[in-house]
N, C-alpha and C positions, 0 to 999 in steps of 0.2 A: 503494499498499500504506500502510495507516496505522500508523505507528510508535508510537503513544502506547500504552504498557502498561495505562493505566487509563482508557481510554475510557469514559465512561458507558455501562452497559448497565442498563436499566431493572430486569431481574431481579436484577441485582448491588446497585444501590444506588437507594433511593427519593429521587428529588430534593427532595422537600419533606415530609419524615419528620413534621414538624410538624404537618401538616394531619390525618395519621392519629391524632395523640395528642389532637387537638382533637375529632376525629370521634368518638373512644372516651369523650371524658368527659361524664358526664352531670352538668347542674347543675339544681337547682331551688330555688323559694321556697316556704318552709313551715316546719314544725315539724322539728326535726333528728331523725332516726331512730334507731332504737336500735343499728343495726349500724356508725355512725360510729365512727371508730378514734381520732379526736381532736376535740376540740370548740374552737373559738376564742371566746373572749366578750371584746368592746370595753369597755374601762376607760378612763374619762376621769380626766385628772389633777386634774381638781376636781368637785366634787359628789359625790352619793353613788355608794357602791360596789354593783353588783349583788349583792343580798342572798344568792343561792344558790351563790357563789363559795367559802363558807367562812372568808373574810378580810375583815376591816373594813381602813378606810384605813391605821391605824398599823401592823397586821400586814402588809400589802403592802410598805409602805415599810421596814420591819425587814427583810423579804426582799430589800430592795433595786429593789424595781418601784415606781417613782413614776406612772406611768400616761404620761410622756412619749412623744411621739410616735415610733413605730417600733420601740419597746421590746417585749419579749415576756418572760413567764415561763412554763416549761412545769412543770405538775405533775403527773407521773405517779400514776395510781391503780390499784388492785387490783380486777379485776373490771370496770372501766367504762374509758370512754373517757378518754385523756389529756386534760387539761385545759390549755389553752393561753390566758394572760391576755395581751391586746393592747392597748398603749399607744395613746390616740387624742389624747392632747394636752388643750389647753382646749376646753372644749365649744363655747365661742363661736367657736372656729377651725375647727370642722370642715368639711371641703370634700371635692370628689371626690379631689383628691390625697392627703389623709388618709386617706380609705377605701380607695385603692388601694395605699397602702402598708401599712395594716392587714393588709389580705387577703394580701399579698406576705409580711408577716412572720408569718402562720400558715403559709403554705407551706415557709417556711425552718426554722421551728421544729418543723413536723411533717413533714419530708421525708421520713420512712421510713413515712409513713401514706397510705395511698392512698383511703380514705373518710373525707372530713372534712364538719365542720359549723361554722358561723360565725353567731355570734349577737351582734347589736347591738342593746340595747333603747330606746336614744335617738339619733335621728338629727339632734337639734340643728333647724336650719331647714332641713335638706335634704329634698327630695322623695323618696320611696321609690323611685321608677324611676330616678332620678339615682344614689342611694346604691348600688343592685342593680346598675346597670351598672358603677360603679367597682369595687366589689367583687369582681365576677366577671372583669373585665380583668384586676385586680390577681393574682387568683389563677389565671388562665390563662397571662399572660405571665410571673410570677414561676415557674411549675411547667415551664417550658420549659427542654428541653435538647437539645442536638445530641449524639447517642449512636451514630447510624447505623453509624459506622466503630470504636467502641470496644466490643470484645466482652466487656471486663472491667466496664462500668459497672456500679453498683449502683443506677442511677437508678430510682426508682418514679414512673410516671406517675401523674398522677390520674385517679382512675376515677370517683369521685362526690362532690359539693360540694351541701350543702344551706344554703342562705342565709336565716336568721330574723331579720327586722326587721320593725318596725310596719307595718301593712297600709297599702298606698296604692295608686291607680290606676297601673297600667302596668307594676308590678314583674316581672311575668311577661314581657312583652314586652322588658322591658330585657335580660333574660339573653341572648335571641336576638340582640340590639344588641352586646352585647359580646361574643359569639362572633365575629361580622362583624368588628368593629374589631380584636380580638386576632389574626385571621386574616390581616390585613394584615400586622401586625408580624411573625408567625411566618414567613410566607411569605419576608419579606425577611430575615430571621434565617437562614433554612435556606440560602437561596441565598448569602447572604454567607460563611456559615460552611464552606460546601462546598469542598474543597480544588480548587486549580487544575486539576489533573490530572482531575478529574471532573466539573468545570463549564466547557466552553468556549464560546465565542460561539455555535457550532452548537448546543449541548445548550441554551443558554439560549433560542434560538428554540423549540426541540423542546418545551421546559417552557412556556412561553408560548402555545402552541398547544394544550396539554393543559389549561391553567389557562383559556384563553378560552372552550373547549368547554364547561368545567365552570361557569365562574361568569358567562358572559353577555356577552362583548365579543369583537370580531373581532380576528385577528391576521394580519398581512402582515409574511412574510419577505423581506428584501431581501440577496441572496448578492452575492459579488463582482462578477459581472457586471452584475449590476442596479445596483450601487454607482456602477460606472464610467459606467453611462448616464446615472445622475443627476448625475454629476461632483461625488461627496462626497470630495473631495480630502483632507479631514482625517481621516477614518475610515480611507481608503485609503492615506494615508501613513504613519500611525501602525502599521496592519497590516503594513506591508512587511517588519518583520524576522521577523515569526511564520509557523510551518508551518501555523498554525490558521487558516481563513477567518473574515473578519470577517462580521458580520452587523448589518442595522439592522433591529430590531422594532418595527413599526408597531402599535399598540393603539389599538382604535377602541369607544367606549363610546357609542351612540347611542339613547337613551330616545325613545319616541314623544312629541312636543310639547317637545322640548329647551328649555331656557333658556339661551341662549348657548353659546360654543364656548369650552372652556378646554384649552390645550395643557401638556403636562406632558414635560419633556426630563430624560432621565437618563443619566448618565454611567456606561457599562458597560465599563470596562477590567478585564477579567477576571482579569489578573496584571499588576502595573506592576512590571518589572525597573527602569525608568527609561531603557530604551533605550540608545544608546551613551552618554547621561549617566546611567550605571549608579549605582543607588543603594548606599550602604555595606550591608554585610552586618550588619544589626542588627535587633532586634526589629521597627522599625517595616516593613523590608523583609518580614519574616515576614507581617506583616499584609497586604499587598498583595494576597493572594488576595480582600481586602475592598474593593478598589478598584472593583467594580462595584457599590458599595452604592447608588447614586443611582439605577441602573437597576432594582436589588432593590427599591427604596422604591416606585417608581413601579409596577411588576409587582404587589408586594404590595397598594397601593391599589387598582390595577384590581379584583383579586379580590373588592372589598368594594363596589364601587359600585352595582352592583344590587341587591344584598340591603340595602343602607342607603337605597335608594329615591332616589339622587341624580338630580335631573331637568336635568342639565346635560349637554350633549354634551361628552365627553372625549375628547382623541386624544393617546397617547403616543407617544414615540419613543425608543427603547433604543439607545444608540449602543454596540456590543460588540465588542471585539477585544482581544488580547494586546498590550502593548508591551514588544517584546523585541531584544536586541541580536543582529545576525547579519550575514553578508555583503551582506545586502539590505535592512538597516535604514535608516531616515531619517535624515539625518545632521544636524549642526548646520551652517548655512548653506545649507541646502536652502530652496527657497520651494515652499511646497504651495497649490493654488488651491481654495478652498472653493466650495461649492455657490453659485451666483449670480455667481461670478467674482473675489471678494476674494481677492487674494493676500497670502501670510502668510509670513514670513521665519520659520524655525526658530533659534531662539537657545538652546535647551535642549529635548532631546527628553524630559526628564522633565516637561514642561508640555504634556503629550499629552492631557489631558482636556478641556481648552478646544477643542483642535483637532478632537476628534471631536463635541462639541456645537455648535460653529460651523454644522456642515452640518446638524443637526437644527433649530437654531433658523431658518434660513433656510427649511427646509420648513415648519416650524410658521408662519411668516409668510405662506408661500405658501398655506397651507391656509385662510387667513383666519381663525385663531382671534383671540377678543376679548382674549386674554390669555397670557400665557406663564408658567409655575413651574418653575425648572429647579433640579435637586438632584444634588449632586457631591461627592464626596470629593476637594475641588479643590487645597486648599493647605496645607502645614505651617503657612503664616502663620496660618491659623484655628486651629489647636490651640494655637500659641504664645500668640495674643491672648484667646483665651477658655476655653482648656482643653478637659477632656473632657465637662464637663457642659452648655455652652451652645454652639449653632452662630450664626455670623454671617448675618444676612438682609441683602441688598443690595436695590435697585430702582429703577426710575424713576419708578414711580408709587406714592405713598403709599396710597393706596386698596388696591392689591394686596399691599403691605407689611404694612398692618395686618390685611387679612384672614388672611394667615400667621401674623401674630403672635398673632391671636385663635385661630386653631386650635392653635397651639401651646400656648396656654395652657388649652385645654380638654383636651387629652391630656397634660400634663405632660411635654411635651419643650421645654426651653426653649430660646429663640432670643434674639438681641441685635442690634438694627439698627445697622450700621456704615454711614458716610456713603459714596456714591457719590462721592468726591471727584475732580471733573474736572481740577483741577490736576496729578493725577498721568498724567491720559492721555498727555501728551508724551513719557512713558517707554516707550511702545510704539510709537512712529515707528519708521519702519523707510526705509534710504537705498536700498533696491533692491524693497522690497515695498510694499503699501499699508498693512500693520501687522506688528508684532512679536508673538511669542507669549510673549514674558517682557519684564518692567519690570526696575526698579532692584532694591537688595536690600532696600528697605524697602518696608511696607505690601502685601506680596504678595497678600492676600486680597483688597485692593481693586483692585490693577490686573488681577488675575484676572477679578473681575466687570466692569472696564471694557472688557476684551477682549470678554466676552461682548456686553456693551451695544451694542458697534459694530455686531452682527449683529441685535440686538433691534431697534433703531431706535426708531421711537414707540409701538410696541405695549406696552401696560401690562405689567409684568413684575416678579417677585419671583425672587431666586436665593439658595438655599441652599447652604452650604458645611459638609459635615458629615464634614470630615476628622478633627475632633476627637472627635465624639460616635458615629461609627460602630461603635465597641467599646467594653468594659469588660473591665478585666483581672481583677475578681472580682465576684460577686454585688452589685448594689447595688439593694436593694428588688424591683420587678419587673423589673428590666434584670439580666437572667442572663448570666453571664460570656461572652464571646465577642461576635459581632454583636447590636448593638441592636436593629437594624431602624428605626433613628430615621429619622423623616422620613415613613414609610409612613402613619403615622395623621395626621399634619399634613397630608399632599395630601389624604387621604379628607376630613377635616373641610374643608378648603379647597373642595374641589369640591361637598360637602355645602352649602355656603353660598354658593357663586358665583352671581353674576348679572353679566350683560353690563352695561357701563358706562351704555349708552344705555337699558338697561330697568330701571335701579336707581330 
């Protein structure tokens, strides 16, 4: 008998409501129509001011608007659309990030308007297609809200956006590209924002199957019995304290004539209480419904692979379970046996993410992937070291680390490489097992990465720790309050540019 009062029922709760909002929005490139309810106009901090806005530079500065990046000035008009001036900063500095932020600024300033126009008369050195893609991405991501459980919300979804920029090749196709890229982040956000009582490991598998059928990738689900057969002792051990079954969700995107094979591994702790090493009841504990943000990012990226024209064979492993305390929970001092036979001494049950991921990394190597990228809300040390804006990236192969760094720069989700310092590896030594799941009190993000590296071996690998960047407490440009979906677009961009080393 199912004792959960809030088990996900599709008719009750749409698992990924953000997809419906994307499908309902219409975006076009061209002249702004007469039915627009608000029109944004880009204004640089230097050079000429657009002549039709009714203000010269002195008048704008008198109103407190300098054109600095990210600033806005809303001018309501009788019988006409609201006019929203959007600061673009210095013309010489305009890039995709500036335009993404500018578009988000319009969405925030005109949040009560459903039909919008956005005009930028001068794109500087940017190509029209790149500009349109950034502007549309910024709009779609900024207008996102998770409101499916809030009956009193006043959120108004985006119905229509028209982007008016100087003509250039590829501008119209850039709109479709922006939708696909935004989709990856929106799926990841929706999943991470969903309460744990509505999104279990089993539900995650069901959602993956639906998304796979819709967006062109295969899905294979491994239940508890299958995991026992595979010897996935990490995932099974962490799951011991939960009444919910675990799931390993294997995703596979294999285009004809694929170039190389990339493995993606995502931590999917659907709710992390800490287990026997119980977390304190504080705001961070409340956010542990997002401890599956790595798995959400991988699944989000998969929804965009086909429509982005990715030519690489990509396989994903989502390792999903709750980490709960109970009479059957795994304990400090237990020894778990990973897929492949490595024994692991449990020194802290709240260092569980690396335990579920070790099984997947072994399976990725068995599948013969050319490289692995893993992503996880893994350590509080990542948050302490780099804060909420930047994620640490580690790796054993500079080429792979650089690929992830380049992808992060392209999508404006900052990462910073930290050293995989092998001097700290002895902290993970165990007297009774092959390795322990916890190091010393310092360099926690590094020792966690070193634990994963033990299972990676020589396979080219990069590791993203998104514990700090998984959420934002308030709206930050196109990063809407709540789950950010950080990493989904990085993984997509990495897959888009991936080539196996031998064919490089």
